[in-house]
Each structure stands twice: as structure tokens, then as C-alpha cells.
C-alpha positions in Angstrom: 184.9 110.6 95.3 185.9 106.9 95.8 183.5 104.3 97.0 184.4 101.1 98.8 184.3 97.9 96.8 182.6 96.0 99.4 181.1 96.1 103.1 182.5 94.7 106.2 178.8 94.0 107.2 177.0 90.7 106.3 174.2 90.6 103.8 171.6 91.3 105.1 172.8 93.1 108.2 170.0 92.1 110.5 171.5 90.1 113.4 169.7 90.1 116.7 172.1 87.8 118.4 172.6 89.2 122.0 174.8 86.5 123.2 177.1 87.6 126.1 175.4 90.9 126.6 173.8 91.9 129.9 170.5 93.6 129.8 168.7 95.4 132.5 164.9 96.1 132.0 162.9 98.1 134.5 159.3 97.4 135.1 159.2 93.8 134.2 156.6 92.6 136.6 153.9 92.9 134.1 152.9 94.1 130.7 155.5 95.4 128.2 158.5 95.1 130.4 157.7 91.4 131.0 157.7 90.6 127.5 160.8 92.8 126.7 162.6 90.6 129.2 161.5 87.3 127.6 162.5 88.4 124.3 166.0 89.7 125.1 166.6 86.4 127.0 165.4 84.4 124.0 168.0 86.2 121.9 170.8 85.3 124.3 171.0 88.1 126.6 171.7 87.7 130.3 168.6 89.6 131.7 168.4 91.6 134.9 164.6 91.8 135.6 163.6 94.7 137.9 160.5 96.0 139.6 158.9 96.5 142.9 157.1 93.2 143.3 159.7 90.6 144.2 157.4 87.6 143.9 156.7 88.4 140.2 160.4 89.1 139.6 161.3 85.7 140.9 158.6 83.9 138.8 159.8 85.7 135.7 163.5 84.8 136.3 162.5 81.3 137.0 160.4 81.2 133.6 163.3 82.4 131.7 165.8 80.0 133.3 163.4 77.1 132.6 163.5 78.1 128.9 167.3 77.8 128.8 168.0 81.6 129.3 169.8 83.5 132.1 168.1 85.9 134.3 168.6 87.7 137.8 165.7 89.3 139.8 166.7 92.6 141.4 164.1 94.9 143.3 164.4 98.4 142.3 162.7 101.6 143.3 162.8 104.2 140.5 162.2 107.1 142.9 165.2 106.2 144.9 168.6 107.3 143.5 170.5 104.9 145.9 168.1 101.8 144.7 169.2 102.7 141.1 172.8 102.4 141.7 172.4 99.3 143.8 170.5 97.5 141.1 173.4 98.2 138.7 175.8 97.0 141.4 174.0 93.7 141.7 173.7 93.3 138.0 177.5 93.5 137.7 177.9 91.3 140.7 175.8 88.6 139.3 176.9 88.5 135.8 180.5 89.9 136.2 180.3 92.5 133.5 178.7 96.0 133.1 175.2 96.4 131.8 175.4 97.0 128.0 171.7 97.0 127.2 169.4 99.2 129.2 165.6 99.3 128.7 164.0 102.2 130.6 160.3 100.8 130.7 159.1 101.4 134.2 156.4 104.1 134.3 153.2 105.1 136.1 150.2 107.1 134.9 148.7 110.1 136.8 145.0 109.5 135.6 144.0 112.9 137.2 143.3 116.4 136.3 146.5 118.5 136.7 145.1 120.9 139.1 143.9 118.1 141.3 147.1 116.2 141.7 148.7 116.1 145.0 152.5 117.2 145.4 153.2 113.5 146.4 151.7 112.1 143.2 153.3 114.7 141.0 156.7 113.7 142.5 155.9 110.0 142.0 155.1 110.5 138.4 158.1 112.7 137.6 160.5 110.5 139.5 159.3 107.3 138.1 158.8 108.3 134.5 161.6 110.8 134.0 164.2 111.4 136.8 164.7 107.8 137.5 165.3 106.8 133.9 167.7 109.7 133.6 169.7 108.7 136.6 169.7 105.1 135.6 170.9 105.9 132.2 173.7 108.1 133.6 174.8 105.3 136.0 175.0 102.7 133.3 176.7 105.1 130.9 179.3 106.1 133.4 180.3 102.4 133.9 180.3 101.7 130.0 182.6 104.8 129.6 184.9 103.7 132.3 185.1 100.1 130.8 185.4 101.5 127.2 182.5 99.3 126.1 179.7 100.2 123.6 176.0 100.2 124.8 172.4 100.2 123.8 169.7 102.2 125.6 166.0 102.0 124.7 163.6 104.5 126.5 160.0 103.5 126.4 158.0 106.6 125.6 154.3 106.8 124.4 152.2 108.3 121.8 151.0 110.4 124.6 154.1 112.4 124.3 152.8 113.7 121.0 149.0 114.1 121.7 146.8 114.7 124.6 143.0 114.6 124.5 142.4 116.3 127.9 141.2 113.2 129.6 143.2 113.4 132.8 146.9 112.3 132.0 148.6 115.7 131.3 151.7 114.9 133.5 152.1 111.6 131.9 152.1 113.2 128.5 154.7 115.9 129.9 156.9 113.1 131.3 156.9 111.0 128.0 157.7 114.2 126.0 160.6 114.6 128.4 161.7 111.1 127.7 161.8 111.8 124.0 164.0 114.8 124.4 166.2 112.9 126.9 166.7 110.3 124.3 167.7 112.8 121.7 170.0 114.8 124.0 171.7 111.9 125.5 172.3 110.1 122.0 174.5 113.2 121.2 176.2 113.3 124.5 177.3 109.6 124.4 177.7 108.9 120.7 181.4 109.4 120.9 181.6 106.7 123.4 179.6 104.2 121.2 176.5 104.2 123.4 173.4 104.4 121.2 170.1 106.0 122.8 166.9 105.4 121.1 163.1 105.2 122.1 160.0 103.4 121.3 156.6 105.2 121.5 153.9 102.6 121.8 150.2 103.4 121.0 147.6 101.6 123.1 148.7 98.1 124.0 147.3 95.4 126.1 148.6 95.6 129.6 147.6 96.2 133.3 148.0 99.9 132.9 145.6 99.8 129.8 143.1 97.8 131.8 142.8 100.6 134.2 142.3 103.1 131.4 139.6 101.0 129.9 137.8 100.7 133.1 137.6 104.6 133.3 136.9 105.3 129.8 135.2 102.2 128.1 136.3 100.7 124.8 138.6 103.1 123.3 139.2 100.8 120.5 136.0 101.9 118.5 137.7 105.1 117.7 140.8 103.3 116.0 141.1 102.8 112.4 141.7 99.0 113.1 139.5 98.7 116.1 142.1 96.8 118.3 144.8 97.1 121.0 148.3 96.2 120.3 149.7 93.0 121.5 153.1 93.3 123.2 154.6 90.8 120.8 154.0 93.4 118.1 156.8 95.6 119.7 159.5 92.6 119.6 161.0 93.8 116.2 161.4 97.3 117.1 162.9 96.4 120.6 165.3 93.9 118.9 166.3 96.2 116.1 167.4 98.9 118.7 169.1 96.6 121.1 171.0 94.6 118.4 174.1 95.0 116.2 171.9 95.7 113.3 171.1 99.3 114.7 174.7 100.4 115.1 174.3 103.6 112.9 171.1 104.5 114.5 170.8 106.7 117.6 168.6 109.6 118.9 165.5 108.0 117.2 162.0 107.5 118.5 160.1 104.7 116.8 156.4 105.2 116.7 154.4 101.9 117.0 150.8 102.6 117.2 148.9 100.9 114.4 147.7 104.4 113.0 145.6 104.8 116.1 146.0 108.5 116.4 146.5 111.5 114.3 150.1 112.9 113.2 
């Protein structure tokens, strides 16, 4: 067996330069998604910020622009397939190139007992948390394949995909487990086209969604080994690794980021 005398990659191979890449992030009007958009823009990506609250999208795009970045606000409804296609169309129209980085972050909790959920809420949770990300991923991949361009997809899962305490979020747990399997399956489907698909499973992080949980359940951090919630900034490194050239050989992986809050 022969070995290569050197490597074509720099030492160390840790670049997070996203210059020239167009990134589309869902659910950017608050919480983790907002942070993801700011981080990607700070690393040179042209960011399409999406969500339902247009005023917040406009404010976020203005904040990115004032910091020297490039951003475009695009309203999106994760439950409407036509809206997903239109968002990708608009991203290409604004920046003139296909989306190469997709962060599927949008999600909603159910916060109800499974047997008490209305069919309307069940549909909303499935469509927002799983069906919408699947359709959006396929739309982005279809265009990358046609353009013969590589891509990076990062699906935001949850540690709830691995554990459920029975406190009224069973469907959320189910959809996030589905996101994990979607990540694994699509990574194999699209590896031949240079499209990497990975995921991040956050534990309990400070966000508007978490505020609602704390109102219902009280201070959950007392049960954690380090008695704290995560700060969205503590996801920056995982996000950038999976979106950047440094992770070229990594696909089909879900990175758990939970501070040891739960069991394994």
C-alpha cells in the first residue's frame, strides 16, 4: 500500500470562509435561527433570512447589512409547498446563484398530550418540523444537482429526538427523530452530487420556545449537571463546521450539543 507524500489541504484544515456562498436559513425571526443567520453572514455568506414575521425579517436583514454583510428577507410558510419553492426562487433572483447552504431550523412544539391534540395541530407540527424541511431540502438539492454545484445542508434536530420524559411533547420528539433519519438517508442519496447533509441536536438553549417551556414546567436547569441553559452562541462552532469547507468528508452525522443535560 502506498501513501501520499503530502496533502492538498491546508494545515490545519479549519477554514470557515463562506465568501460567495448563498445561505438560506428558516425560522430566523427569533432564537437559534436568528443567531445562525448572523453567524453565517459574519463569515461571508449572503444570507436569505426567512420566517413568518416580516417585520422581524426586515430588522434582521438591516442588522446584517449594517454590519457589512449581505442579507435578503423572504417570507416563508413551512406548511405551504408553493411558499417553499417561491422562497428558493426569490433567493436565486436576489443573489443570482443557487442556494448552496441550507439550514432547516424552523420548528414548532406541540406542548400537549398526544391523545388531546387536534388534527389541525398534528398537521401543523408534522408540516413545519418534518414535511416542510424535507420538501425544501429536495428543492434546493434539485437545483444544485442541475447546476452541478456542491452544497451543505444542516438540519436542526433536538435532544428530544433521543429521549422523551412524557411531559407533553411526544409529537415534537417524533418529528425530530424523523429529522435525524432524514439527515442520514438524504446524505446517502446526495453524496454522489457533493451535497453534504448533517444535523445538530441541541439540548435546552435560551430561546422564545424555551421561555414557553419554562413557564409551564418551572426551572428545569436544577436537574442539569451544570444547572444552566445553553447560549445560542455555543452552537456557532458546530454550525460553522458543518457549513464550511472543513467538513467536506462529513455527511449523515448528527452532532449532539447539550452540555451533558440528559442521559445517553
